C-alpha positions in Angstrom: 336.0 283.7 -12.6 333.0 283.8 -10.2 335.0 286.0 -7.9 335.6 288.4 -10.8 331.9 288.7 -11.6 331.0 289.2 -8.0 333.5 292.1 -7.8 331.9 293.8 -10.9 328.4 293.1 -9.5 329.4 294.9 -6.2 330.9 297.8 -8.2 327.6 298.2 -10.2 325.6 297.8 -7.0 327.6 300.6 -5.4 327.3 302.9 -8.5 323.6 302.2 -8.6 323.2 303.1 -5.0 325.1 306.3 -5.5 323.0 307.2 -8.5 319.8 306.5 -6.6 321.1 308.5 -3.6 322.1 311.4 -5.9 318.8 311.4 -7.7 316.9 311.2 -4.4 318.9 314.2 -3.1 318.1 316.4 -6.0 314.4 315.3 -6.0 314.1 315.9 -2.3 315.9 319.3 -2.7 313.4 320.3 -5.3 310.5 319.3 -3.1 311.9 320.7 0.2 313.0 324.1 -1.2 309.4 325.4 -1.9 308.2 323.9 1.4 311.0 325.9 3.2 309.9 329.0 1.3 306.3 328.5 2.4 307.4 328.1 6.0 309.7 331.1 5.9 306.9 333.3 4.4 304.4 332.1 7.1 306.9 333.0 9.9 307.6 336.4 8.3 303.9 337.2 8.1 303.4 336.1 11.7 306.2 338.4 12.8 305.4 341.5 10.7 301.6 341.2 10.2 302.2 342.1 6.6 299.6 340.2 4.6 300.7 341.5 1.3 303.5 339.0 1.1 303.3 336.1 -1.4 305.2 332.8 -2.0 306.6 332.4 -5.5 306.9 328.8 -6.5 307.1 328.0 -10.3 305.7 324.5 -10.3 302.7 322.7 -11.7 302.6 319.8 -9.2 301.0 319.5 -5.8 303.7 321.8 -4.3 302.7 324.5 -6.8 299.0 324.0 -5.9 299.8 324.2 -2.2 301.7 327.5 -2.8 298.7 328.9 -4.8 296.3 327.9 -2.1 298.6 329.6 0.5 298.7 332.8 -1.5 295.0 332.8 -1.9 294.5 332.4 1.8 296.9 335.3 2.6 295.1 337.6 0.1 291.8 336.7 1.8 293.2 337.5 5.2 294.6 340.8 3.9 291.2 341.8 2.6 289.4 340.7 5.7 291.9 342.6 7.9 291.3 345.7 5.9 287.6 345.4 6.4 288.0 344.8 10.2 290.3 347.8 10.5 287.8 350.0 8.6 285.0 348.8 10.8 286.9 349.4 14.0 287.7 352.9 12.9 284.1 353.6 12.2 283.1 352.3 15.6 285.8 354.5 17.3 284.7 357.5 15.3 281.0 356.9 16.2 281.9 356.4 19.9 283.8 359.7 19.9 280.9 361.5 18.2 278.5 360.1 20.8 280.7 361.1 23.7 281.1 364.6 22.3 277.3 364.9 21.7 276.5 363.7 25.2 279.0 366.2 26.6 277.3 369.0 24.6 273.9 368.0 25.9 275.2 368.3 29.5 276.5 371.8 28.7 273.4 373.0 26.8 271.1 372.1 29.6 272.9 374.7 31.8 272.9 377.1 28.8 276.7 376.7 28.4 276.4 376.5 24.7 278.9 377.4 22.0 282.3 375.9 21.9 282.9 375.4 25.6 283.4 371.6 25.4 285.6 372.0 22.3 287.8 374.4 24.0 288.0 372.3 27.2 289.0 369.3 25.1 291.8 371.2 23.3 293.1 372.8 26.6 293.1 369.3 28.2 295.1 367.7 25.4 297.6 370.6 25.4 298.1 370.3 29.2 298.4 366.5 29.0 301.1 366.7 26.3 303.2 369.2 28.2 302.7 367.3 31.4 304.3 364.3 29.7 301.4 362.0 28.8 301.9 360.1 25.6 300.1 361.3 22.4 297.6 358.5 22.5 296.7 359.1 26.1 296.5 362.8 25.6 294.1 362.3 22.6 292.0 359.9 24.7 291.7 362.6 27.4 290.7 365.2 24.7 288.0 362.9 23.5 286.7 362.2 27.0 286.9 365.6 28.6 283.6 366.9 27.0 281.8 364.4 29.3 283.0 366.2 32.5 279.6 367.6 33.2 277.4 364.8 31.8 275.9 364.4 35.3 274.1 367.8 34.8 271.5 366.0 32.7 270.0 364.8 36.0 270.0 368.2 37.7 266.7 370.2 37.6 266.6 373.1 35.2 265.5 375.5 38.0 268.9 374.8 39.7 271.0 374.7 36.6 269.8 378.0 35.2 269.3 379.9 38.5 270.9 383.4 37.9 271.7 384.0 41.6 273.7 382.1 44.2 272.5 378.7 45.3 271.2 378.1 48.8 272.6 375.2 50.8 270.1 372.6 49.5 270.5 373.8 45.9 274.3 373.6 46.2 274.1 370.1 47.6 271.9 369.0 44.7 274.2 370.7 42.1 277.3 369.1 43.6 275.8 365.6 43.0 276.4 366.0 39.3 280.0 364.7 39.6 278.9 361.4 41.1 275.9 361.1 38.9 278.1 361.5 35.8 280.5 358.8 37.2 277.6 356.4 37.8 276.4 356.8 34.2 279.8 355.9 32.8 281.6 353.6 35.4 280.3 350.3 34.1 281.6 350.7 30.6 284.5 348.5 29.5 285.5 351.0 26.8 288.8 352.9 27.6 287.3 356.1 26.3 284.3 355.9 28.6 286.4 354.7 31.5 288.5 357.9 31.0 285.3 360.0 30.8 284.1 358.4 34.1 287.3 359.5 35.9 287.0 363.0 34.4 283.3 363.3 35.5 284.0 362.1 39.0 287.2 364.0 39.8 287.2 367.4 38.0 285.8 369.2 41.0 288.4 367.8 43.4 291.0 370.3 44.6 294.7 370.0 45.2 294.4 371.0 48.9 291.6 368.5 49.5 288.7 371.0 49.8 286.9 369.8 46.7 284.1 367.3 46.1 282.7 364.7 45.9 285.4 362.8 47.9 287.7 365.4 49.2 290.7 363.9 47.5 294.0 365.8 47.6 297.2 366.2 45.6 298.1 363.1 43.6 295.1 361.2 45.0 293.3 363.0 42.3 293.8 361.4 38.9 295.8 363.4 36.5 292.8 363.4 34.2 290.7 365.1 36.8 293.4 367.6 37.7 293.9 368.6 34.0 290.2 368.9 33.2 289.6 371.0 36.4 292.1 373.6 35.2 290.9 373.5 31.6 287.2 373.8 32.6 287.7 376.6 35.1 289.9 378.6 32.6 287.1 378.5 30.0 284.3 378.9 32.5 285.8 382.1 34.0 286.4 383.6 30.6 282.8 382.9 29.4 279.4 384.5 30.1 277.2 382.3 32.3 273.6 382.8 33.6 275.1 383.7 37.0 278.0 385.9 35.9 279.8 387.9 33.2 283.1 386.8 31.7 286.1 387.7 33.7 289.0 389.6 32.2 292.3 387.7 31.6 294.0 389.7 34.3 291.5 388.6 36.9 291.7 385.0 35.7 295.5 384.9 35.8 295.5 386.5 39.3 293.2 383.8 40.5 295.2 381.0 39.0 298.4 382.3 40.7 296.5 382.6 44.0 295.0 379.1 43.6 298.3 377.4 42.7 298.7 374.6 45.2 295.2 375.2 46.6 292.6 374.5 43.9 295.0 373.5 41.2 298.0 371.2 40.7 300.9 373.6 40.9 302.8 371.8 38.2 299.8 372.3 35.8 299.6 376.0 36.7 303.3 376.4 35.8 302.6 374.6 32.5 299.7 376.8 31.8 301.6 380.1 32.2 304.7 378.7 30.4 302.6 378.1 27.3 299.9 380.8 27.8 300.1 381.9 24.1 299.0 378.5 22.9 296.0 378.4 25.3 295.0 381.9 24.2 295.3 380.9 20.5 293.0 377.9 21.1 290.5 380.3 22.8 290.6 382.7 19.8 290.3 379.9 17.2 287.2 378.4 19.0 285.7 381.7 20.1 281.9 381.6 20.4 280.1 383.4 17.6 277.4 385.8 18.7 273.9 384.9 17.5 273.2 388.7 16.9 
């Protein structure tokens, strides 16, 4: 008889254990599932940087409160990220405006007013794109190229605006503007101003090594300097200056062909003539308006 009761007791014990295990499984499953959802959403946000995602857990207990807190935190991060992005854009826009204004100051001191720096910027980007630079890098060069003559702010007006040819000492002083511009910009950690420093320093170097300030040649000259050199000379030759009248297109084109592989990167000269209509369209669109 005792053995019979023991057997029933063991059966009940096993059934009870199974019931408890089954209940524990479903309870644990109900607790773990929302935690897994939280973890998966967090990983998704980390991977995609999409802070608009939310966890949906329909519970009133601590798990539900945790989910609500998580969603609130993500909404806050999304809002903060939007504010940071807007602030960064404002800083970048302000930086570009300052760079352009400084470039305009350098030009205006030598009476090279009007749209010169705008045209040089557009020519530079067009050359950069056809040369094969990425859109972002070409745009950076466009924004930096107006600073190519910033060093002229340190050159005396009497030299800048002299209508005739420079004597040897005046030429020596004038030629220092490339290094002066570089010295003004070289300590900046901003990519835009670092690009501008290169442009200021190297846009008077020549492909054959006869330029200044360092006598660099061929690909020793940074592509930014080679591009800006061509863009600047094209616009300068076609514009009235205190020391000369604007050249005709025929005369400019003849010089460019002659200076291919001498003053200018031959590959860039080829790009210029291959897309000449686009350069002339930029010049027409940004033509200086007479004050008369």
